[in-house]
N, C-alpha and C positions, 0 to 999 in steps of 0.2 A: 504495500500500500503504499506506504511510504516512499518508495526507491519511483515508482507511479507518477508523483506528489512530484518530485526532484526533481525530476524530468522533464517533466511541466514547466516546472517554476525557472530550468536551469534553459532551458529554450529560451523559452518566450524575453530570457533577460538578456545584455545587446555588451561587448565585446569592445565599441566600441563611440556608444552614446548615457553618455548615465538615462539611466529612467528613475524615475518617482514613484512609488509604490501601483498609486492608482493608473495611469501606464503598462507598469507593471503586470497590473491585473487585467489590462482590454488587451491587450496582445497575447495572452491565452487562447490554446489553441481551444477557439468552441467548444468546438469534435468531443476532443478528448473531454474537456474540463465536465460533460456532462455524462461521460463515463465516465467520472471520481467527482460520487455524489458523496466522497466524506471527504470532501476541497469544501474546505469555509474560513476567514479571513483569521482564525484565530493558527490554526495548522501553516495557514499561508506564514503569517507575520512571522512562526515559530521556525517556518522552517529556510525563512532570508535569515531568523538573529542565525541559524544555527550552519549557514551555508558561510557569511559573516567568520564568523566567529573560528572557520575549516580554514580560512583564505581563497574559501572561491569567487569571494565578491566580493565591493568593500563598499562601504558608504562615504560617498559626499557629500560635503556640505557645502549651503554658496544659495545667498538669497533666502537665506531663513527658508531652503529648500530640502530637503533629504533627499539624495538620491544614489541610485545602487547605479556597479559595473561589474560587470563578472571579467574574471580574472586568467593569464592566459594559467595557463598549468605550468609550473614551475618542471622546467629538465634536473633530471642526476646530471653532475658527471664522467667524463667520460673516466675519468678513475672508480666512482662505484660504480658503473653500471659494466667495468670489467672486473674488478672483486665481485657481484653478483653476477656476472656467468661464468666466473669459474668460482664460486661454488656451486654452482646446479648442476658445473659438470663435475668434479668430486664430487659431487652427492649422490650422482649417478652411476658411477664410482664405483660409491661404494656399497648400491645399493646390487647391482647386478654382481660384487666379489660375494656379495652374502645371503647375494640367492642364489646360485651354482647349488 
């Protein structure tokens, strides 16, 4: 349920243009909203706060208006990606060794 609501909200937010809460609500896909009866304003606001907390969305304040903008996901450094890849490779080798 939350996953469906999260997807719906994140689709309506923009990477380029800050949107007010009203604009985000107006940009929601109406067909998907109809298929999500559990969505209400309280849940909507809680999910937005969650996105801000998890740094998927940023709050911008200007002219006494609060707007939201979606943040690009951070990429892992090449060094960390290589460590993860090496760890996965070693893990697979160990699993193969003990499964024989």
